[in-house]
N, C-alpha and C positions, 0 to 999 in steps of 0.2 A: 520450428521446422527443422533446424540443423540438428537438434537433439534427436529427432525421430530418425533422420536419414543418415547422419554421419556417425552417431554414437549409439547404435542399436545392437551392438555385439552382446549377446546374452551371456557370454563367457566372461566379459570384462565388467567389473563392478564400477561402472561410471556413476550409477545412482542418478539423482536429479541434478547433481552438480556437473552438467555436461552441456554440449551444444554451444551455440554462439555466445550466450550470455553468461555461461558457467553456473550462475545462481538463479533458480526459478523465481525467487522473490524479486530480484532485480529485473528480470524479464517481465514479471507482472507489473512492476512500477512503471516500466516503459510503456506497456500497453495501456495502463490506466492514464498516463499523461496523454498519449495519443488519443484515447477514447474521449477524454475531457475536452481536448482541443477540437474534436469534431462538432461540438455544440456551437462553435462560431464559424463553421464552414458553410459553404453554400448548400442548400437543401438537396441539390441534385447528386452530390457526392457524399453527403453527410451520412446517410443510412448505410451506404456501401462501406464507408470507412469505419463506422461503428461496428458493423459485422466483422470486418477484417481484424480489428483490434481485439474484439471479443473472442474470436476463434483462436487466435494466437495466444491470447491471455489464458483461455481454458486449457490449452495444450501445456501450459506450464504446471498444471495440476496444483496450483498454489491456493490454499484455502483463504489466505490474506487477499488475493486478487478477487476471489468470488465474493467475499464479504464487502470489500471496498466497492466493487462493481455494483452490487445491490443498493448500497447507500447512495452512490452517485446517481443511479437511476431514480431512486425515490426523490432526490433533490431535483432532478430534471422535470418531475411532474409539476413542480411549482412554475416552471417556465411554460409548460404546455401539457395539458391533461392527456394529449395524444401520445406523449412519451411513455405512457403506461405500456404501450405495445412493445417497447424495448425490453421490458422485463419478461414479457411472454416469449419474445424471440430468443432471449438469452437462456431462459429455462428450457426452450425447445432444443437449442444447441446442446446444452448440458445433458438433457435426457437422451439425445441421440448418441452422445459419447458413452453414457452409462449402458445403453442397450448394446452398442457396438462392443464394449468391453466384455459383456456377458457372453458373447459368442467367440471370444479369443481363446485360443488353447492355453496361453499363458497370460493371466489377468494382470492388469496394471494395478499395483497395490494402492496407489493414491486414489485412483478412481473407485476402487472398492471401499476405501475409507470414506470418500465423499458420499457414495451411495448409502453406506451404513449411517452416516450422519443425517441424511435426508429422511431415512426410514426410522429415525429415532435412536440410532446408535445402539440397538439392542443385540446386534450380532457380535461375534467374536472380533470383528474388525474394530468395534468401538474401543476395545482394550489396546489395540494398536495405536488408535488415535491418541488415547491418553498417554501411552508410552512415548509417543513421538511429539507430544504437545509441548508448546513453549512454556506452559505452567511448570512442567517438570524441570526445564532447563533454568528458568528463573529461580527456582527454589534453591538450586545449588549455591546461589550467590547471596541468599538471605543472611546467613551467619556473618559473612564478611561485611555486608551492608549494615547490620546492626552493630557490628564491632566498632566501626568508625563512621557513624552516620553524619556527624557535623562537618569534619574536614575531609573525609574520603580516604581511599586507600592509594591514591596516586595514579598518574597517567598510565594507561595500558594495562592496568591491573584486572579489568573486567572483560578483556578480549581473549581469554584463554592463555594468557602468558603470566598470570600473577597469582592471585590469592585463592583461586578455586581450580577444579579439574580443567584439563586442556580443551575445554569447550566454551566458547564465548557466551556471554550473558544473552545475546540475541534480543536486546531491548535498550534502545537508546536512552530512554528515560531513566532506567535503572543504572545504565552505564554512567550517565552524568552524575547521578547521585552517588553511586559507589566509588567513582573515581575522584570527583571534585567536591563532594559534600552536598548537603541539603540545599545550600544557598544556590549552587550551580543549577540543580534540578528545578528549583522554584523559579529562578530567572528565566530558564528556557520555557517552563510551562506558562508563565505569565506572557512571555513574548509570543508563544504559539497561540494562546487565547486571544491576544490583541490582534494577531493576523486573522483569526477566525471572525472576530467582530467586524473588522474593517472589510474583509473580503465578502462577508454576508451582506454588507450595505451596498456593494456594487454587483451583487449577484445577477440582478436582471439585465444589467449591461454587459457584464463580463463573467458569465457563469463558470467558465473554465478555471478561473483563479481559485475559487472556493473548492471546486472538485478536485483539482490537483493537490490543494492543501490537505483535503480530507484523505486522499489516497496516500500522500507522503506521511501524514501523521500516523496512520495505521501501519504503513510500511515500517516506520521507526520502532514499532512495537516488536518487530521480528528481526531487527538489524542492529548490529553493534559496531558498525564501521563508520559512524557519523564523523568521528574526529580524524579518521585515517584515510577515508575514501571521500574525495571532494564533491562527488556528484550530488549528495544529499544537501550539503551546504550550498552548492551552486543553485539548486532548485529552490531552496528556501529563500535565498537572496533574490532570485528572479521573481518569486511571489511577492516579496517585500517591495521590490521596484514596481511591479504592476499595481499594487495597492496605492503606493505613494503617487504614482503618475496619474492614476484615476482621480484621486482626491485633489491633486494639484489642478487638474483640468477643471474639476467641478468648482474649485475656489475661483479660478480664473473666469469661468462662465458667469458665476454669481456676482463677481466684481463688475463685469461688463454690464450685466442686467441692472445692477444698482446704479451704475453711472448713467445709463440710459434713463432710468426712472427719475433721477435727480436733475 
């Protein structure tokens, strides 16, 4: 909202790095967390809250947000088949934005890219998608990654200040591998997989934990500030605490049940 009303000067090249959150992917992550938390809200405000976070998330024009949102909604169907309507509502909002963009005198480039992607990417916009894609950004760091795959290139070398062009790698997993070596990356992957396994076991009771973890994991594919911006680590530790607390409660309940049986 801030991006639209406060930084809409066509003469100034703010790009998508403007508005309250500065970075659309960070804004998208915030909306994904809020959207996930709505699944443990009261039903009276749940749908309204989902719509709010969806609309604001779509205004970031983040492809990562859209992909994460679709996967989260597919997960929600396991909770209740009626949640299928959330996908229909979301695609309705997105279609409205695309139609609205077609009538604007100055088209939003990201909306044009998303429209081309939905239509099969056959238009000239698809080339812009490829040019602006993370695949291209990651590939710049492959030579440095292969040069020192075991021990890495050192801290801060993959954030645009070290071994490659002054554009960060935009991938936390490649960042950990490229800076700390293969062992660092494998430890982080194993830890993330462990969190996925544990959070999936409590999904029916605490669905938001797995949903937020899914959103964060995909967000880390587009972000290289994991070691320097504490919010990602904070969210990850919060998920860890939720998982541990739920299993501790379950162990306590099982212990009481066993005592009653004996």
